[in-house]
C-alpha positions in Angstrom: -77.0 201.5 -20.0 -77.6 198.3 -18.0 -78.4 199.8 -14.5 -80.4 198.0 -11.8 -83.8 199.4 -13.0 -83.0 198.2 -16.6 -82.2 194.7 -15.4 -85.4 194.6 -13.4 -87.4 195.5 -16.5 -85.6 192.9 -18.6 -86.1 190.2 -16.0 -89.7 191.2 -15.6 -90.4 190.9 -19.4 -88.6 187.5 -19.5 -90.7 186.1 -16.6 -93.9 187.4 -18.2 -93.1 185.6 -21.5 -90.9 182.6 -20.5 -91.7 180.3 -23.4 -91.4 183.0 -26.0 -88.1 184.2 -24.6 -86.8 180.6 -24.3 -87.6 179.8 -27.9 -86.0 183.0 -29.1 -82.9 182.4 -27.1 -82.7 178.8 -28.4 -82.2 180.2 -31.9 -79.2 182.3 -30.9 -77.9 179.4 -28.7 -78.0 177.0 -31.6 -76.5 179.5 -34.0 -73.4 180.1 -31.8 -73.2 176.4 -30.9 -73.1 175.4 -34.6 -70.6 178.2 -35.4 -68.2 177.0 -32.7 -68.8 173.3 -33.4 -68.1 173.4 -37.1 -65.1 175.6 -36.7 -63.7 173.3 -34.0 -64.3 170.2 -36.1 -62.8 172.0 -39.1 -59.7 172.8 -37.0 -59.5 169.1 -36.2 -59.5 168.2 -39.9 -56.9 170.9 -40.6 -54.7 169.6 -37.7 -55.0 166.1 -39.1 -54.0 167.0 -42.6 -51.0 169.2 -41.5 -50.0 166.6 -39.0 -49.4 164.3 -42.0 -46.5 166.6 -43.0 -44.9 165.8 -39.6 -41.8 167.8 -38.6 -40.2 167.5 -42.1 -39.1 170.7 -43.7 -41.9 172.3 -45.6 -39.6 174.3 -47.9 -38.2 171.4 -49.9 -38.2 169.8 -53.3 -37.8 166.2 -54.4 -35.8 165.5 -57.6 -35.4 162.3 -59.6 -34.6 161.3 -63.2 -37.2 160.5 -65.8 -37.2 159.4 -69.4 -36.7 162.3 -71.7 -39.4 163.2 -74.2 -37.3 165.3 -76.7 -34.2 164.7 -78.7 -31.2 166.9 -77.8 -27.6 167.1 -79.1 -27.7 163.7 -80.7 -29.5 162.0 -77.8 -32.7 160.3 -78.7 -35.9 160.7 -76.6 -36.7 157.9 -74.1 -33.2 158.2 -72.5 -33.1 158.1 -68.7 -30.4 160.3 -67.1 -28.5 158.8 -64.1 -28.0 161.2 -61.2 -24.6 160.9 -59.5 -23.0 162.2 -56.3 -21.0 164.8 -58.4 -24.4 166.3 -59.2 -25.0 166.9 -55.5 -21.6 168.6 -55.3 -22.3 170.8 -58.3 -25.6 171.9 -56.8 -23.9 172.9 -53.5 -21.2 174.8 -55.4 -23.5 176.6 -57.9 -26.7 177.3 -56.0 -25.9 178.9 -52.6 -29.6 179.3 -51.8 -29.7 175.5 -51.1 -29.4 174.9 -47.4 -29.5 171.1 -47.1 -29.3 168.4 -49.8 -29.9 164.7 -49.1 -29.4 162.1 -51.8 -30.5 158.5 -51.4 -29.5 155.3 -53.1 -31.3 152.0 -52.5 -29.9 148.5 -53.4 -33.3 147.0 -52.7 -34.2 144.3 -50.2 -31.1 142.4 -48.9 -30.6 139.8 -46.2 -29.5 141.3 -42.9 -28.3 139.1 -40.0 -27.4 139.5 -36.4 -25.8 136.2 -35.5 -28.3 133.6 -36.7 -31.3 135.9 -36.7 -32.1 137.6 -40.0 -34.5 138.8 -42.6 -34.5 140.9 -45.7 -34.7 144.7 -45.4 -34.2 147.7 -47.7 -30.6 148.9 -47.7 -30.3 152.7 -48.1 -27.2 154.8 -48.7 -27.6 158.4 -47.4 -25.7 161.5 -46.3 -26.1 163.2 -43.0 -28.7 165.8 -44.1 -31.5 163.3 -44.6 -32.7 163.3 -41.0 -32.7 167.2 -41.1 -35.2 167.2 -43.9 -37.4 164.1 -43.6 -39.9 163.5 -40.7 -37.6 161.0 -38.9 -36.6 160.8 -35.3 -33.9 158.9 -33.4 -35.0 156.4 -30.7 -31.5 155.3 -29.8 -27.9 156.4 -30.6 -27.2 158.7 -33.5 -27.6 159.0 -37.3 -25.1 159.1 -40.1 -22.6 162.0 -39.6 -19.9 163.7 -41.6 -17.0 161.5 -40.4 -18.9 158.4 -41.4 -19.2 159.9 -44.9 -15.6 161.1 -45.1 -14.1 157.8 -43.9 -16.7 155.5 -45.6 -17.3 153.9 -42.2 -19.2 150.6 -42.1 -21.9 151.8 -39.7 -25.6 151.3 -39.8 -28.8 153.0 -38.5 -31.7 150.6 -38.1 -35.4 151.2 -38.6 -37.2 150.5 -35.3 -39.0 147.4 -36.6 -35.7 146.0 -38.0 -34.1 146.5 -34.6 -37.0 144.7 -32.9 -36.8 141.7 -35.2 -33.0 141.4 -35.0 -32.4 142.3 -31.4 -35.7 142.0 -29.6 -35.5 143.9 -26.2 -31.7 143.6 -26.2 -29.7 146.8 -26.8 -28.4 147.0 -30.3 -26.0 150.0 -30.2 -22.4 148.8 -30.7 -23.5 145.4 -32.0 -22.6 144.2 -35.5 -25.0 143.1 -38.3 -24.1 141.5 -41.6 -25.4 142.9 -44.9 -24.6 140.6 -47.9 -21.8 139.1 -45.7 -20.2 142.4 -44.8 -20.3 143.5 -41.1 -21.6 146.9 -40.1 -21.7 148.3 -36.6 -25.1 149.6 -35.4 -24.9 153.2 -34.2 -28.6 154.1 -33.9 -32.3 153.3 -34.3 -34.7 155.6 -36.1 -38.3 155.7 -37.2 -40.9 158.0 -38.7 -42.5 160.8 -36.6 -45.9 159.3 -37.4 -46.6 155.7 -38.5 -48.5 156.0 -41.8 -48.9 153.6 -44.7 -46.3 155.5 -46.6 -43.8 155.6 -43.7 -43.9 151.8 -43.0 -40.8 151.4 -45.2 -38.8 153.7 -42.9 -39.5 151.3 -40.0 -38.0 148.4 -41.9 -35.0 150.0 -43.5 -31.2 149.9 -42.8 -29.3 153.1 -43.5 -25.6 153.2 -44.2 -23.3 156.0 -45.3 -23.6 156.6 -49.0 -19.8 156.5 -49.5 -19.7 153.1 -47.7 -22.3 151.8 -50.0 -20.2 152.8 -53.0 -17.1 151.3 -51.7 -18.6 148.1 -50.2 -21.1 147.1 -52.8 -19.6 148.6 -56.0 -22.7 150.6 -57.0 -20.8 153.4 -58.5 -21.5 156.9 -57.3 -25.1 156.7 -58.4 -28.1 158.5 -56.7 -31.7 157.4 -57.0 -33.1 160.8 -56.0 -32.4 163.6 -53.7 -34.2 166.1 -51.5 -33.0 169.7 -51.1 -34.3 172.5 -48.8 -34.0 176.2 -49.3 -32.0 178.5 -47.0 -34.0 180.5 -44.4 -36.0 183.3 -46.0 -35.7 181.7 -49.4 -38.6 180.0 -51.1 -37.8 176.6 -52.6 -39.9 177.6 -55.7 -37.2 180.2 -56.5 -34.4 177.6 -56.5 -36.4 174.8 -58.2 -35.9 176.1 -61.8 -32.1 176.6 -61.0 -31.7 173.1 -59.8 -33.6 171.6 -62.8 -31.7 173.8 -65.3 -28.3 172.8 -63.8 -29.2 169.1 -63.9 -30.6 169.3 -67.5 -27.4 171.0 -68.6 -25.2 168.4 -66.9 -27.2 165.4 -68.3 -27.8 166.8 -71.8 -31.6 167.2 -71.5 -33.4 169.8 -73.6 -34.0 172.9 -71.6 -37.7 172.9 -72.6 -38.2 169.2 -72.1 -41.0 168.8 -69.4 -39.5 165.4 -68.5 -35.9 164.2 -68.1 -35.6 165.7 -64.6 -38.7 165.1 -62.5 -39.8 166.0 -59.1 -42.2 168.0 -57.0 -42.2 171.0 -54.8 -43.5 170.3 -51.2 -43.7 174.1 -50.6 -46.3 174.4 -53.4 -48.2 171.4 -52.1 -48.1 172.8 -48.5 -49.2 176.2 -49.6 -52.1 174.8 -51.7 -53.4 173.0 -48.6 -53.0 176.2 -46.5 -55.0 178.1 -49.1 -57.6 175.2 -49.2 -58.2 175.4 -45.5 -58.3 179.1 -45.6 -61.3 178.7 -48.0 -62.8 176.0 -45.8 -62.6 178.3 -42.7 -64.2 181.1 -44.6 -67.0 178.7 -45.7 -67.5 177.4 -42.2 -67.8 181.0 -40.9 -70.3 181.7 -43.6 -72.4 178.7 -42.6 -72.1 179.4 -38.9 -73.0 183.1 -39.3 -75.9 182.1 -41.6 -77.3 179.9 -38.9 -76.8 182.6 -36.3 -78.6 185.1 -38.5 -81.6 182.9 -38.4 -81.7 183.2 -34.7 -81.0 187.0 -34.8 -84.0 187.4 -37.1 -86.1 185.6 -34.5 -84.8 187.9 -31.8 -85.6 191.0 -33.9 -89.1 189.8 -34.6 -89.8 189.1 -31.0 -88.5 192.6 -30.1 -90.9 194.1 -32.6 -93.7 192.2 -30.9 -92.5 193.4 -27.6 -92.4 197.0 -28.7 -95.9 196.6 -30.1 -97.1 195.2 -26.8 -95.5 198.0 -24.8 -96.6 200.9 -27.0 -98.8 202.4 -24.3 -96.0 202.0 -21.7 -93.5 203.7 -24.1 -96.1 206.5 -24.6 -96.4 207.1 -20.9 -92.6 207.1 -20.5 -92.2 209.7 -23.3 -95.1 211.8 -21.9 -93.2 211.8 -18.5 -90.1 213.1 -20.1 -88.2 210.0 -21.3 -85.9 210.9 -24.3 -85.9 208.8 -27.5 -82.3 207.8 -26.5 -83.5 206.2 -23.3 -86.2 204.4 -25.1 -83.7 203.1 -27.6 -81.4 202.0 -24.8 -84.2 200.2 -23.1 -85.0 198.0 -26.2 -81.3 197.5 -27.1 -80.5 196.4 -23.6 -83.2 193.7 -23.7 -82.1 192.5 -27.1 -78.4 192.4 -26.2 -79.1 190.7 -22.9 -81.1 187.9 -24.6 -78.6 187.3 -27.3 -75.5 187.6 -25.1 -76.7 185.2 -22.4 -78.0 182.6 -24.9 -75.0 183.0 -27.2 -72.6 182.6 -24.3 -74.2 179.4 -23.3 -74.0 178.2 -26.9 -70.3 179.1 -26.9 -69.7 177.1 -23.7 -71.7 174.1 -25.0 -69.8 174.1 -28.3 -66.4 174.3 -26.5 -67.4 171.6 -24.1 -68.5 169.2 -26.9 -65.3 169.8 -28.9 -63.2 169.3 -25.8 -65.2 166.1 -25.0 -64.5 164.7 -28.5 -60.8 165.4 -28.1 -60.8 163.8 -24.7 -62.5 160.6 -26.0 -60.0 160.4 -28.8 -57.1 160.7 -26.5 -58.4 158.3 -23.8 -59.3 155.7 -26.5 -56.1 156.2 -28.4 -57.9 157.1 -31.6 -55.8 158.7 -34.2 -57.6 158.9 -37.6 -55.3 159.8 -40.5 -57.0 163.1 -41.3 -58.4 164.2 -38.0 -56.5 165.3 -34.9 -56.9 167.5 -31.8 -60.2 169.3 -32.6 -60.1 172.6 -30.7 -61.7 176.0 -30.4 -59.1 178.7 -30.8 -59.0 181.8 -28.6 -59.5 184.0 -31.6 -62.7 182.0 -32.5 -64.0 182.5 -29.0 -63.3 186.2 -29.0 -64.8 186.5 -32.5 -67.9 184.7 -31.3 -68.3 187.0 -28.3 -67.9 190.1 -30.5 -70.4 188.7 -32.9 -72.8 188.2 -30.1 -72.6 191.8 -29.0 -73.0 193.1 -32.6 -75.8 190.6 -33.3 -77.7 191.7 -30.2 -77.4 195.4 -31.2 -78.4 194.6 -34.8 -81.4 192.5 -33.6 -82.7 195.3 -31.4 -81.9 198.3 -33.7 -85.0 198.3 -35.9 -87.4 197.7 -32.9 -85.6 200.3 -30.9 -85.9 202.9 -33.6 -89.6 202.1 -34.0 -90.0 202.5 -30.3 -88.2 205.9 -30.4 -90.6 207.1 -33.0 -93.8 206.3 -30.9 -96.0 209.4 -30.6 -97.0 209.7 -26.9 -100.5 211.0 -27.7 -101.3 208.1 -30.1 -99.6 205.6 -27.7 -101.8 206.7 -24.8 -104.9 205.9 -26.8 -103.5 202.5 -27.8 -105.6 199.5 -26.5 
């Protein structure tokens, strides 16, 4: 279709009408540029929001006690159940679809000392599964393990900011700290995957084995709340009603009481955001394609004008034996060439701008909460190229069919 003679004809037409061709190409360039730009920026917004989830498990649910709203079996409404460690054991024994379960008990802010250096930090009692679920990472040493739980070891894992205050640049692993006058050996330093307003508390916490908290501080086997994750290939939404029903039965809460056992499902929240960004992507494609269509309409109009201007030439071609197909190919080739070249330049420009924004963010260490790593996916690039080809063909189709229907006798008399 695009042989040497065809290219010579296309280039000749472009040189003859430089300004008109440039303005036409600008419409297609701008359409593709805006399509790539808005999709790239939309991807940055999506990455920023999903980055907020960190590396924590997405298939989890959080559970905590709430005041009941209904009377049940002699218990009055307004009662607040108290979760206990035996509830965690019951969930493990009765709901096999639960993979990890991580309870937490906090005794609030307490004085913590290393020698004469000290401050007040939140003291948390946990089991070993917490770091497998939450978006936490180890900077030094290790986290709580099973032997620590079984033997109620007096060990502690410090938040990174706690370690900085107490030890400075000195290594803290193996050193001893005092919590309410009781010594604990430091075995690790941890922190959040991302520093956010809601993760600041993790940086200033001290984590000890839950069983050591029970034995040392006499808290009883209480649990403030717990997090549980579903086993692979099991959605946490399927085990959520089982967990709630089991806890309501154990704590004498009415089965239909919407309160008593509270919590939320991170899987549902995560999926709602996935669906939201699916809708945003569809909207951005709609806006981008709409902008591109404006340019395509311009190409189609210019091709109609071109066919009108070349009516006599087309008549001579047909009189000399040119087939309608060859005439159609001639018009389509020019249309596709204009849209493809201008659109490809728009694709390059959009990708360059998105890459430049990402480079500036990295080089200036800018990390907005809800915007991260804007990018143009390979699928977006391939989709844009395919769209260019189809757009070029669509823009030239009507003018090409009009050219194919030119009557040679009438065309030769055209002035």
